[in-house]
C-alpha positions as protocol buffer text, in pm:
chain_id: "A"
residue {
  index: 1
  type: MET
  ca { x: 2517 y: -407 z: 2063 }
}
residue {
  index: 2
  type: SER
  ca { x: 2798 y: -381 z: 1771 }
}
residue {
  index: 3
  type: THR
  ca { x: 2792 y: -139 z: 1533 }
}
residue {
  index: 4
  type: LEU
  ca { x: 2712 y: -326 z: 1239 }
}
residue {
  index: 5
  type: THR
  ca { x: 2383 y: -459 z: 1465 }
}
residue {
  index: 6
  type: ARG
  ca { x: 2236 y: -102 z: 1522 }
}
residue {
  index: 7
  type: LYS
  ca { x: 2284 y: -46 z: 1180 }
}
residue {
  index: 8
  type: LEU
  ca { x: 2135 y: -400 z: 1027 }
}
residue {
  index: 9
  type: THR
  ca { x: 1850 y: -332 z: 1282 }
}
residue {
  index: 10
  type: ALA
  ca { x: 1825 y: 106 z: 1152 }
}
residue {
  index: 11
  type: TRP
  ca { x: 1755 y: -82 z: 798 }
}
residue {
  index: 12
  type: VAL
  ca { x: 1447 y: -306 z: 909 }
}
residue {
  index: 13
  type: ALA
  ca { x: 1311 y: -23 z: 1098 }
}
residue {
  index: 14
  type: LEU
  ca { x: 1351 y: 228 z: 767 }
}
residue {
  index: 15
  type: SER
  ca { x: 1231 y: -69 z: 558 }
}
residue {
  index: 16
  type: ARG
  ca { x: 915 y: -98 z: 757 }
}
residue {
  index: 17
  type: PRO
  ca { x: 850 y: -481 z: 724 }
}
residue {
  index: 18
  type: PRO
  ca { x: 508 y: -458 z: 886 }
}
residue {
  index: 19
  type: PHE
  ca { x: 352 y: -243 z: 614 }
}
residue {
  index: 20
  type: HIS
  ca { x: 498 y: -473 z: 322 }
}
residue {
  index: 21
  type: THR
  ca { x: 149 y: -684 z: 366 }
}
residue {
  index: 22
  type: VAL
  ca { x: -76 y: -435 z: 181 }
}
residue {
  index: 23
  type: GLY
  ca { x: 123 y: -514 z: -93 }
}
residue {
  index: 24
  type: VAL
  ca { x: 213 y: -865 z: -86 }
}
residue {
  index: 25
  type: LEU
  ca { x: -146 y: -1020 z: 31 }
}
residue {
  index: 26
  type: PRO
  ca { x: -286 y: -864 z: -297 }
}
residue {
  index: 27
  type: PHE
  ca { x: -44 y: -1035 z: -474 }
}
residue {
  index: 28
  type: VAL
  ca { x: -115 y: -1386 z: -326 }
}
residue {
  index: 29
  type: LEU
  ca { x: -447 y: -1295 z: -420 }
}
residue {
  index: 30
  type: GLY
  ca { x: -339 y: -1283 z: -771 }
}
residue {
  index: 31
  type: ALA
  ca { x: -180 y: -1603 z: -765 }
}
residue {
  index: 32
  type: VAL
  ca { x: -434 y: -1781 z: -577 }
}
residue {
  index: 33
  type: LEU
  ca { x: -679 y: -1641 z: -803 }
}
residue {
  index: 34
  type: ALA
  ca { x: -497 y: -1776 z: -1093 }
}
residue {
  index: 35
  type: TRP
  ca { x: -442 y: -2113 z: -948 }
}
residue {
  index: 36
  type: ARG
  ca { x: -833 y: -2143 z: -906 }
}
residue {
  index: 37
  type: LEU
  ca { x: -948 y: -1987 z: -1238 }
}
residue {
  index: 38
  type: GLU
  ca { x: -655 y: -2128 z: -1497 }
}
residue {
  index: 39
  type: GLY
  ca { x: -513 y: -2407 z: -1265 }
}
residue {
  index: 40
  type: ALA
  ca { x: -171 y: -2219 z: -1344 }
}
residue {
  index: 41
  type: PHE
  ca { x: 27 y: -2185 z: -1045 }
}
residue {
  index: 42
  type: SER
  ca { x: 457 y: -2180 z: -988 }
}
residue {
  index: 43
  type: TRP
  ca { x: 565 y: -2172 z: -650 }
}
residue {
  index: 44
  type: ALA
  ca { x: 924 y: -2063 z: -787 }
}
residue {
  index: 45
  type: ILE
  ca { x: 707 y: -1741 z: -1023 }
}
residue {
  index: 46
  type: CYS
  ca { x: 538 y: -1641 z: -681 }
}
residue {
  index: 47
  type: ALA
  ca { x: 875 y: -1660 z: -468 }
}
residue {
  index: 48
  type: TRP
  ca { x: 1045 y: -1433 z: -725 }
}
residue {
  index: 49
  type: GLY
  ca { x: 717 y: -1234 z: -767 }
}
residue {
  index: 50
  type: THR
  ca { x: 683 y: -1148 z: -409 }
}
residue {
  index: 51
  type: LEU
  ca { x: 1018 y: -1048 z: -397 }
}
residue {
  index: 52
  type: GLY
  ca { x: 971 y: -799 z: -699 }
}
residue {
  index: 53
  type: VAL
  ca { x: 684 y: -681 z: -488 }
}
residue {
  index: 54
  type: VAL
  ca { x: 884 y: -624 z: -162 }
}
residue {
  index: 55
  type: LEU
  ca { x: 1157 y: -439 z: -390 }
}
residue {
  index: 56
  type: VAL
  ca { x: 889 y: -188 z: -516 }
}
residue {
  index: 57
  type: MET
  ca { x: 758 y: -123 z: -169 }
}
residue {
  index: 58
  type: LEU
  ca { x: 1115 y: -60 z: -40 }
}
residue {
  index: 59
  type: THR
  ca { x: 1168 y: 142 z: -323 }
}
residue {
  index: 60
  type: ALA
  ca { x: 889 y: 377 z: -237 }
}
residue {
  index: 61
  type: TYR
  ca { x: 949 y: 379 z: 162 }
}
residue {
  index: 62
  type: TYR
  ca { x: 1309 y: 449 z: 108 }
}
residue {
  index: 63
  type: ALA
  ca { x: 1231 y: 716 z: -160 }
}
residue {
  index: 64
  type: GLY
  ca { x: 943 y: 905 z: 123 }
}
residue {
  index: 65
  type: GLU
  ca { x: 1225 y: 844 z: 377 }
}
residue {
  index: 66
  type: TYR
  ca { x: 1477 y: 1093 z: 192 }
}
residue {
  index: 67
  type: TRP
  ca { x: 1239 y: 1338 z: 12 }
}
residue {
  index: 68
  type: ASP
  ca { x: 1003 y: 1386 z: 309 }
}
residue {
  index: 69
  type: TYR
  ca { x: 1266 y: 1477 z: 505 }
}
residue {
  index: 70
  type: ALA
  ca { x: 1170 y: 1786 z: 663 }
}
residue {
  index: 71
  type: GLU
  ca { x: 822 y: 1730 z: 718 }
}
residue {
  index: 72
  type: ASP
  ca { x: 923 y: 1415 z: 918 }
}
residue {
  index: 73
  type: VAL
  ca { x: 1108 y: 1612 z: 1162 }
}
residue {
  index: 74
  type: LEU
  ca { x: 868 y: 1840 z: 1238 }
}
residue {
  index: 75
  type: SER
  ca { x: 623 y: 1495 z: 1254 }
}
residue {
  index: 76
  type: GLY
  ca { x: 896 y: 1356 z: 1495 }
}
residue {
  index: 77
  type: GLN
  ca { x: 854 y: 1689 z: 1686 }
}
residue {
  index: 78
  type: LYS
  ca { x: 523 y: 1604 z: 1781 }
}
residue {
  index: 79
  type: GLY
  ca { x: 594 y: 1273 z: 1875 }
}
residue {
  index: 80
  type: GLY
  ca { x: 598 y: 1061 z: 1551 }
}
residue {
  index: 81
  type: SER
  ca { x: 383 y: 779 z: 1486 }
}
residue {
  index: 82
  type: ARG
  ca { x: 320 y: 440 z: 1364 }
}
residue {
  index: 83
  type: PHE
  ca { x: 167 y: 542 z: 1098 }
}
residue {
  index: 84
  type: ALA
  ca { x: 333 y: 852 z: 948 }
}
residue {
  index: 85
  type: GLY
  ca { x: 599 y: 1055 z: 981 }
}
residue {
  index: 86
  type: GLY
  ca { x: 867 y: 795 z: 842 }
}
residue {
  index: 87
  type: SER
  ca { x: 1044 y: 566 z: 1063 }
}
residue {
  index: 88
  type: GLN
  ca { x: 1251 y: 900 z: 1203 }
}
residue {
  index: 89
  type: VAL
  ca { x: 1579 y: 633 z: 1167 }
}
residue {
  index: 90
  type: VAL
  ca { x: 1786 y: 928 z: 961 }
}
residue {
  index: 91
  type: GLN
  ca { x: 1597 y: 1227 z: 1243 }
}
residue {
  index: 92
  type: ARG
  ca { x: 1738 y: 1022 z: 1491 }
}
residue {
  index: 93
  type: GLY
  ca { x: 2121 y: 1007 z: 1333 }
}
residue {
  index: 94
  type: LEU
  ca { x: 2093 y: 611 z: 1290 }
}
residue {
  index: 95
  type: LEU
  ca { x: 2178 y: 628 z: 901 }
}
residue {
  index: 96
  type: PRO
  ca { x: 2331 y: 939 z: 719 }
}
residue {
  index: 97
  type: ARG
  ca { x: 2083 y: 1171 z: 561 }
}
residue {
  index: 98
  type: ARG
  ca { x: 2152 y: 994 z: 199 }
}
residue {
  index: 99
  type: ALA
  ca { x: 2093 y: 602 z: 277 }
}
residue {
  index: 100
  type: PRO
  ca { x: 1759 y: 574 z: 207 }
}
residue {
  index: 101
  type: LEU
  ca { x: 1822 y: 751 z: -130 }
}
residue {
  index: 102
  type: TRP
  ca { x: 2067 y: 501 z: -219 }
}
residue {
  index: 103
  type: GLY
  ca { x: 1893 y: 246 z: -91 }
}
residue {
  index: 104
  type: SER
  ca { x: 1570 y: 343 z: -320 }
}
residue {
  index: 105
  type: VAL
  ca { x: 1810 y: 351 z: -576 }
}
residue {
  index: 106
  type: VAL
  ca { x: 1927 y: -2 z: -543 }
}
residue {
  index: 107
  type: SER
  ca { x: 1607 y: -112 z: -464 }
}
residue {
  index: 108
  type: VAL
  ca { x: 1491 y: -28 z: -836 }
}
residue {
  index: 109
  type: GLY
  ca { x: 1802 y: -178 z: -940 }
}
residue {
  index: 110
  type: LEU
  ca { x: 1711 y: -498 z: -789 }
}
residue {
  index: 111
  type: ALA
  ca { x: 1379 y: -507 z: -902 }
}
residue {
  index: 112
  type: ALA
  ca { x: 1427 y: -490 z: -1226 }
}
residue {
  index: 113
  type: GLY
  ca { x: 1687 y: -784 z: -1208 }
}
residue {
  index: 114
  type: VAL
  ca { x: 1358 y: -969 z: -1061 }
}
residue {
  index: 115
  type: ALA
  ca { x: 1156 y: -850 z: -1345 }
}
residue {
  index: 116
  type: LEU
  ca { x: 1364 y: -1029 z: -1647 }
}
residue {
  index: 117
  type: VAL
  ca { x: 1447 y: -1349 z: -1439 }
}
residue {
  index: 118
  type: LEU
  ca { x: 1033 y: -1362 z: -1471 }
}
residue {
  index: 119
  type: TRP
  ca { x: 1074 y: -1263 z: -1799 }
}
residue {
  index: 120
  type: LEU
  ca { x: 1355 y: -1418 z: -1973 }
}
residue {
  index: 121
  type: GLY
  ca { x: 1400 y: -1674 z: -1688 }
}
residue {
  index: 122
  type: HIS
  ca { x: 994 y: -1811 z: -1660 }
}
residue {
  index: 123
  type: ARG
  ca { x: 844 y: -1684 z: -1978 }
}
residue {
  index: 124
  type: THR
  ca { x: 574 y: -1511 z: -1766 }
}
residue {
  index: 125
  type: GLY
  ca { x: 500 y: -1290 z: -2106 }
}
residue {
  index: 126
  type: PRO
  ca { x: 569 y: -950 z: -2275 }
}
residue {
  index: 127
  type: TRP
  ca { x: 355 y: -766 z: -2042 }
}
residue {
  index: 128
  type: THR
  ca { x: 579 y: -920 z: -1700 }
}
residue {
  index: 129
  type: ILE
  ca { x: 831 y: -563 z: -1788 }
}
residue {
  index: 130
  type: PRO
  ca { x: 575 y: -284 z: -1876 }
}
residue {
  index: 131
  type: LEU
  ca { x: 386 y: -371 z: -1518 }
}
residue {
  index: 132
  type: GLY
  ca { x: 702 y: -334 z: -1355 }
}
residue {
  index: 133
  type: VAL
  ca { x: 768 y: -25 z: -1470 }
}
residue {
  index: 134
  type: ILE
  ca { x: 428 y: 105 z: -1367 }
}
residue {
  index: 135
  type: GLY
  ca { x: 474 y: -46 z: -1023 }
}
residue {
  index: 136
  type: LEU
  ca { x: 821 y: 128 z: -1033 }
}
residue {
  index: 137
  type: VAL
  ca { x: 736 y: 516 z: -1130 }
}
residue {
  index: 138
  type: GLY
  ca { x: 452 y: 471 z: -885 }
}
residue {
  index: 139
  type: GLY
  ca { x: 638 y: 361 z: -601 }
}
residue {
  index: 140
  type: PHE
  ca { x: 962 y: 582 z: -705 }
}
residue {
  index: 141
  type: PHE
  ca { x: 835 y: 850 z: -775 }
}
residue {
  index: 142
  type: TYR
  ca { x: 502 y: 883 z: -524 }
}
residue {
  index: 143
  type: SER
  ca { x: 790 y: 1070 z: -278 }
}
residue {
  index: 144
  type: THR
  ca { x: 1082 y: 1183 z: -560 }
}
residue {
  index: 145
  type: ARG
  ca { x: 1106 y: 1533 z: -714 }
}
residue {
  index: 146
  type: PRO
  ca { x: 1026 y: 1655 z: -965 }
}
residue {
  index: 147
  type: ILE
  ca { x: 684 y: 1422 z: -1004 }
}
residue {
  index: 148
  type: ARG
  ca { x: 631 y: 1368 z: -638 }
}
residue {
  index: 149
  type: TRP
  ca { x: 265 y: 1213 z: -664 }
}
residue {
  index: 150
  type: VAL
  ca { x: 252 y: 1266 z: -312 }
}
residue {
  index: 151
  type: ARG
  ca { x: 182 y: 1669 z: -313 }
}
residue {
  index: 152
  type: THR
  ca { x: 9 y: 1657 z: -667 }
}
residue {
  index: 153
  type: GLY
  ca { x: -334 y: 1577 z: -486 }
}
residue {
  index: 154
  type: VAL
  ca { x: -389 y: 1234 z: -715 }
}
residue {
  index: 155
  type: GLY
  ca { x: -77 y: 1045 z: -508 }
}
residue {
  index: 156
  type: GLU
  ca { x: -373 y: 885 z: -287 }
}
residue {
  index: 157
  type: VAL
  ca { x: -565 y: 746 z: -616 }
}
residue {
  index: 158
  type: TRP
  ca { x: -167 y: 581 z: -751 }
}
residue {
  index: 159
  type: ILE
  ca { x: -151 y: 437 z: -405 }
}
residue {
  index: 160
  type: ALA
  ca { x: -513 y: 308 z: -459 }
}
residue {
  index: 161
  type: PHE
  ca { x: -382 y: 158 z: -802 }
}
residue {
  index: 162
  type: CYS
  ca { x: -16 y: 15 z: -670 }
}
residue {
  index: 163
  type: TYR
  ca { x: -167 y: -99 z: -405 }
}
residue {
  index: 164
  type: GLY
  ca { x: -535 y: -221 z: -500 }
}
residue {
  index: 165
  type: TRP
  ca { x: -513 y: -345 z: -892 }
}
residue {
  index: 166
  type: LEU
  ca { x: -182 y: -377 z: -963 }
}
residue {
  index: 167
  type: PRO
  ca { x: -80 y: -624 z: -734 }
}
residue {
  index: 168
  type: VAL
  ca { x: -360 y: -835 z: -803 }
}
residue {
  index: 169
  type: ALA
  ca { x: -325 y: -838 z: -1146 }
}
residue {
  index: 170
  type: VAL
  ca { x: 71 y: -885 z: -1168 }
}
residue {
  index: 171
  type: GLY
  ca { x: 27 y: -1217 z: -903 }
}
residue {
  index: 172
  type: TYR
  ca { x: -247 y: -1352 z: -1171 }
}
residue {
  index: 173
  type: TYR
  ca { x: -70 y: -1219 z: -1533 }
}
residue {
  index: 174
  type: LEU
  ca { x: 255 y: -1393 z: -1403 }
}
residue {
  index: 175
  type: GLN
  ca { x: 97 y: -1723 z: -1352 }
}
residue {
  index: 176
  type: ALA
  ca { x: -153 y: -1743 z: -1587 }
}
residue {
  index: 177
  type: GLY
  ca { x: -15 y: -1543 z: -1872 }
}
residue {
  index: 178
  type: GLY
  ca { x: -291 y: -1292 z: -1903 }
}
residue {
  index: 179
  type: ILE
  ca { x: -524 y: -1087 z: -1623 }
}
residue {
  index: 180
  type: ALA
  ca { x: -920 y: -1224 z: -1598 }
}
residue {
  index: 181
  type: PRO
  ca { x: -1205 y: -973 z: -1596 }
}
residue {
  index: 182
  type: LEU
  ca { x: -1296 y: -1059 z: -1241 }
}
residue {
  index: 183
  type: VAL
  ca { x: -971 y: -915 z: -1112 }
}
residue {
  index: 184
  type: HIS
  ca { x: -1059 y: -565 z: -1187 }
}
residue {
  index: 185
  type: TRP
  ca { x: -1388 y: -626 z: -963 }
}
residue {
  index: 186
  type: LEU
  ca { x: -1225 y: -754 z: -691 }
}
residue {
  index: 187
  type: SER
  ca { x: -914 y: -506 z: -686 }
}
residue {
  index: 188
  type: ILE
  ca { x: -1213 y: -231 z: -646 }
}
residue {
  index: 189
  type: PRO
  ca { x: -1266 y: -296 z: -231 }
}
residue {
  index: 190
  type: ILE
  ca { x: -914 y: -344 z: -242 }
}
residue {
  index: 191
  type: GLY
  ca { x: -818 y: -28 z: -384 }
}
residue {
  index: 192
  type: LEU
  ca { x: -1076 y: 168 z: -193 }
}
residue {
  index: 193
  type: THR
  ca { x: -924 y: 62 z: 147 }
}
residue {
  index: 194
  type: ILE
  ca { x: -591 y: 115 z: 70 }
}
residue {
  index: 195
  type: PHE
  ca { x: -726 y: 455 z: -38 }
}
residue {
  index: 196
  type: ASN
  ca { x: -882 y: 536 z: 268 }
}
residue {
  index: 197
  type: VAL
  ca { x: -534 y: 389 z: 499 }
}
residue {
  index: 198
  type: ILE
  ca { x: -315 y: 656 z: 345 }
}
residue {
  index: 199
  type: LEU
  ca { x: -597 y: 909 z: 341 }
}
residue {
  index: 200
  type: LEU
  ca { x: -648 y: 879 z: 729 }
}
residue {
  index: 201
  type: ASN
  ca { x: -257 y: 819 z: 774 }
}
residue {
  index: 202
  type: GLU
  ca { x: -220 y: 1176 z: 633 }
}
residue {
  index: 203
  type: PHE
  ca { x: -444 y: 1339 z: 883 }
}
residue {
  index: 204
  type: LEU
  ca { x: -159 y: 1259 z: 1171 }
}
residue {
  index: 205
  type: ASP
  ca { x: 106 y: 1492 z: 954 }
}
residue {
  index: 206
  type: THR
  ca { x: -182 y: 1783 z: 822 }
}
residue {
  index: 207
  type: ASP
  ca { x: 39 y: 2037 z: 999 }
}
residue {
  index: 208
  type: ALA
  ca { x: 388 y: 1911 z: 913 }
}
residue {
  index: 209
  type: ASP
  ca { x: 321 y: 1818 z: 532 }
}
residue {
  index: 210
  type: SER
  ca { x: 114 y: 2200 z: 520 }
}
residue {
  index: 211
  type: ALA
  ca { x: 450 y: 2350 z: 668 }
}
residue {
  index: 212
  type: VAL
  ca { x: 677 y: 2219 z: 400 }
}
residue {
  index: 213
  type: GLY
  ca { x: 390 y: 2270 z: 81 }
}
residue {
  index: 214
  type: LYS
  ca { x: 335 y: 1882 z: 64 }
}
residue {
  index: 215
  type: GLU
  ca { x: -10 y: 1968 z: -40 }
}
residue {
  index: 216
  type: ASN
  ca { x: -184 y: 1618 z: -42 }
}
residue {
  index: 217
  type: LEU
  ca { x: -532 y: 1550 z: -35 }
}
residue {
  index: 218
  type: VAL
  ca { x: -584 y: 1603 z: 321 }
}
residue {
  index: 219
  type: VAL
  ca { x: -430 y: 1951 z: 282 }
}
residue {
  index: 220
  type: ARG
  ca { x: -593 y: 2084 z: -9 }
}
residue {
  index: 221
  type: LEU
  ca { x: -956 y: 1974 z: 157 }
}
residue {
  index: 222
  type: GLY
  ca { x: -884 y: 2009 z: 495 }
}
residue {
  index: 223
  type: ARG
  ca { x: -953 y: 1734 z: 769 }
}
residue {
  index: 224
  type: GLU
  ca { x: -1343 y: 1817 z: 784 }
}
residue {
  index: 225
  type: ARG
  ca { x: -1396 y: 1748 z: 421 }
}
residue {
  index: 226
  type: ALA
  ca { x: -1163 y: 1479 z: 374 }
}
residue {
  index: 227
  type: ALA
  ca { x: -1330 y: 1308 z: 672 }
}
residue {
  index: 228
  type: VAL
  ca { x: -1656 y: 1308 z: 482 }
}
residue {
  index: 229
  type: VAL
  ca { x: -1430 y: 1190 z: 168 }
}
residue {
  index: 230
  type: TYR
  ca { x: -1325 y: 939 z: 387 }
}
residue {
  index: 231
  type: GLY
  ca { x: -1672 y: 785 z: 471 }
}
residue {
  index: 232
  type: LEU
  ca { x: -1798 y: 800 z: 89 }
}
residue {
  index: 233
  type: VAL
  ca { x: -1541 y: 605 z: 14 }
}
residue {
  index: 234
  type: SER
  ca { x: -1607 y: 334 z: 310 }
}
residue {
  index: 235
  type: VAL
  ca { x: -1935 y: 301 z: 150 }
}
residue {
  index: 236
  type: GLY
  ca { x: -1799 y: 234 z: -155 }
}
residue {
  index: 237
  type: SER
  ca { x: -1636 y: -33 z: -103 }
}
residue {
  index: 238
  type: TRP
  ca { x: -1874 y: -219 z: 76 }
}
residue {
  index: 239
  type: ILE
  ca { x: -2053 y: -175 z: -273 }
}
residue {
  index: 240
  type: GLY
  ca { x: -1795 y: -341 z: -436 }
}
residue {
  index: 241
  type: MET
  ca { x: -1749 y: -588 z: -225 }
}
residue {
  index: 242
  type: TRP
  ca { x: -2134 y: -701 z: -301 }
}
residue {
  index: 243
  type: VAL
  ca { x: -2066 y: -619 z: -653 }
}
residue {
  index: 244
  type: SER
  ca { x: -1728 y: -843 z: -700 }
}
residue {
  index: 245
  type: VAL
  ca { x: -1966 y: -1131 z: -559 }
}
residue {
  index: 246
  type: GLY
  ca { x: -2214 y: -1095 z: -808 }
}
residue {
  index: 247
  type: GLN
  ca { x: -1926 y: -1108 z: -1050 }
}
residue {
  index: 248
  type: GLY
  ca { x: -1812 y: -1443 z: -960 }
}
residue {
  index: 249
  type: VAL
  ca { x: -1611 y: -1441 z: -660 }
}
residue {
  index: 250
  type: PRO
  ca { x: -1756 y: -1696 z: -411 }
}
residue {
  index: 251
  type: ARG
  ca { x: -2063 y: -1626 z: -177 }
}
residue {
  index: 252
  type: VAL
  ca { x: -1973 y: -1700 z: 123 }
}
residue {
  index: 253
  type: ALA
  ca { x: -1700 y: -1350 z: 60 }
}
residue {
  index: 254
  type: LEU
  ca { x: -2018 y: -1228 z: 171 }
}
residue {
  index: 255
  type: TRP
  ca { x: -2056 y: -1388 z: 495 }
}
residue {
  index: 256
  type: LEU
  ca { x: -1677 y: -1363 z: 559 }
}
residue {
  index: 257
  type: SER
  ca { x: -1664 y: -1010 z: 527 }
}
residue {
  index: 258
  type: LEU
  ca { x: -1944 y: -936 z: 742 }
}
residue {
  index: 259
  type: PRO
  ca { x: -1694 y: -821 z: 1048 }
}
residue {
  index: 260
  type: ILE
  ca { x: -1475 y: -633 z: 845 }
}
residue {
  index: 261
  type: VAL
  ca { x: -1766 y: -413 z: 718 }
}
residue {
  index: 262
  type: ALA
  ca { x: -1912 y: -374 z: 1044 }
}
residue {
  index: 263
  type: LEU
  ca { x: -1559 y: -203 z: 1130 }
}
residue {
  index: 264
  type: SER
  ca { x: -1524 y: -34 z: 799 }
}
residue {
  index: 265
  type: ALA
  ca { x: -1910 y: 87 z: 907 }
}
residue {
  index: 266
  type: ALA
  ca { x: -1793 y: 143 z: 1256 }
}
residue {
  index: 267
  type: LEU
  ca { x: -1482 y: 368 z: 1169 }
}
residue {
  index: 268
  type: ALA
  ca { x: -1649 y: 576 z: 928 }
}
residue {
  index: 269
  type: VAL
  ca { x: -1877 y: 699 z: 1160 }
}
residue {
  index: 270
  type: LEU
  ca { x: -1620 y: 805 z: 1444 }
}
residue {
  index: 271
  type: VAL
  ca { x: -1420 y: 986 z: 1159 }
}
residue {
  index: 272
  type: VAL
  ca { x: -1707 y: 1156 z: 986 }
}
residue {
  index: 273
  type: ARG
  ca { x: -1805 y: 1221 z: 1342 }
}
residue {
  index: 274
  type: GLY
  ca { x: -1470 y: 1412 z: 1432 }
}
residue {
  index: 275
  type: ARG
  ca { x: -1286 y: 1125 z: 1673 }
}
residue {
  index: 276
  type: TRP
  ca { x: -972 y: 1218 z: 1467 }
}
residue {
  index: 277
  type: ARG
  ca { x: -885 y: 1517 z: 1692 }
}
residue {
  index: 278
  type: GLU
  ca { x: -750 y: 1384 z: 1976 }
}
residue {
  index: 279
  type: ARG
  ca { x: -396 y: 1197 z: 1827 }
}
residue {
  index: 280
  type: GLU
  ca { x: -450 y: 876 z: 2081 }
}
residue {
  index: 281
  type: ASP
  ca { x: -781 y: 837 z: 1958 }
}
residue {
  index: 282
  type: LEU
  ca { x: -655 y: 891 z: 1582 }
}
residue {
  index: 283
  type: GLU
  ca { x: -378 y: 641 z: 1611 }
}
residue {
  index: 284
  type: ARG
  ca { x: -616 y: 398 z: 1692 }
}
residue {
  index: 285
  type: LEU
  ca { x: -845 y: 490 z: 1418 }
}
residue {
  index: 286
  type: CYS
  ca { x: -537 y: 448 z: 1179 }
}
residue {
  index: 287
  type: GLY
  ca { x: -442 y: 56 z: 1319 }
}
residue {
  index: 288
  type: ALA
  ca { x: -801 y: -27 z: 1281 }
}
residue {
  index: 289
  type: ASN
  ca { x: -806 y: 125 z: 946 }
}
residue {
  index: 290
  type: LEU
  ca { x: -477 y: -82 z: 812 }
}
residue {
  index: 291
  type: ALA
  ca { x: -683 y: -387 z: 971 }
}
residue {
  index: 292
  type: VAL
  ca { x: -1026 y: -295 z: 730 }
}
residue {
  index: 293
  type: ASN
  ca { x: -790 y: -315 z: 425 }
}
residue {
  index: 294
  type: LEU
  ca { x: -595 y: -642 z: 509 }
}
residue {
  index: 295
  type: GLY
  ca { x: -943 y: -801 z: 605 }
}
residue {
  index: 296
  type: THR
  ca { x: -1077 y: -719 z: 266 }
}
residue {
  index: 297
  type: THR
  ca { x: -797 y: -892 z: 78 }
}
residue {
  index: 298
  type: ALA
  ca { x: -793 y: -1179 z: 343 }
}
residue {
  index: 299
  type: VAL
  ca { x: -1123 y: -1239 z: 279 }
}
residue {
  index: 300
  type: TYR
  ca { x: -1108 y: -1283 z: -104 }
}
residue {
  index: 301
  type: VAL
  ca { x: -807 y: -1505 z: -39 }
}
residue {
  index: 302
  type: VAL
  ca { x: -1026 y: -1721 z: 235 }
}
residue {
  index: 303
  type: ALA
  ca { x: -1286 y: -1719 z: 1 }
}
residue {
  index: 304
  type: PHE
  ca { x: -1115 y: -1859 z: -316 }
}
residue {
  index: 305
  type: LEU
  ca { x: -918 y: -2153 z: -97 }
}
residue {
  index: 306
  type: SER
  ca { x: -1258 y: -2253 z: 62 }
}
């Protein structure tokens, strides 16, 4: 393998493309909703907007790789994980230590450029730039000092907002020039399920995070109490799905969501009962947990397309 190929492969791993789905799918949902409710849809706006969402996520992922270096080293010593502890690309020496920091800064610049293309080139409305800035502030400063949302105890709430309401609202706004009330309702279960994704992923790195003073919600609460929070948030997501149907989501969404709710309920029982104590079991729980979030968003997309 050539040096160039090795570096490109390392950058792909650093970018963590499978995890882009949690931002892109809600954005697509917003665009689909604008088409169904307003009859407004542009493929060009959708493409540029999707690129912008990916760049904002890259900003967050790259910044995390740089600023979470110490705890990711400790996590890697315990075997690493697909869902926590970073990509381990820098820790293995595949890229220089500062590479992800510069990658994050470049992503911020490119995301700003995309926002300008949408605002000036496609006339997407005055809230295009402010909504983009909110996403960048949430993403770039999630791990970046001095703000570092991840250690404040409210980082998980920021994630729920930035991967729940924000991409759905932006997807809708860019197409329709406004935000329908229904956006708020269907964003609730999406936001709650991504909150649980982050919360459960933090179980994997609790010791490493605690050792470096990264006081996220699981470190502050302890895993026992965080497990109870996970269960309560799961119940909230089920209620949110039911309420959203009453607010205008097609009723077919209730039937489509039954397998997702069943999986979510099973996970809630397992987490509350402490099945997270074995690392292999926790890895499986994290994978199924991600499926709950993606499945929740997919249910809404299919419901509005059917």
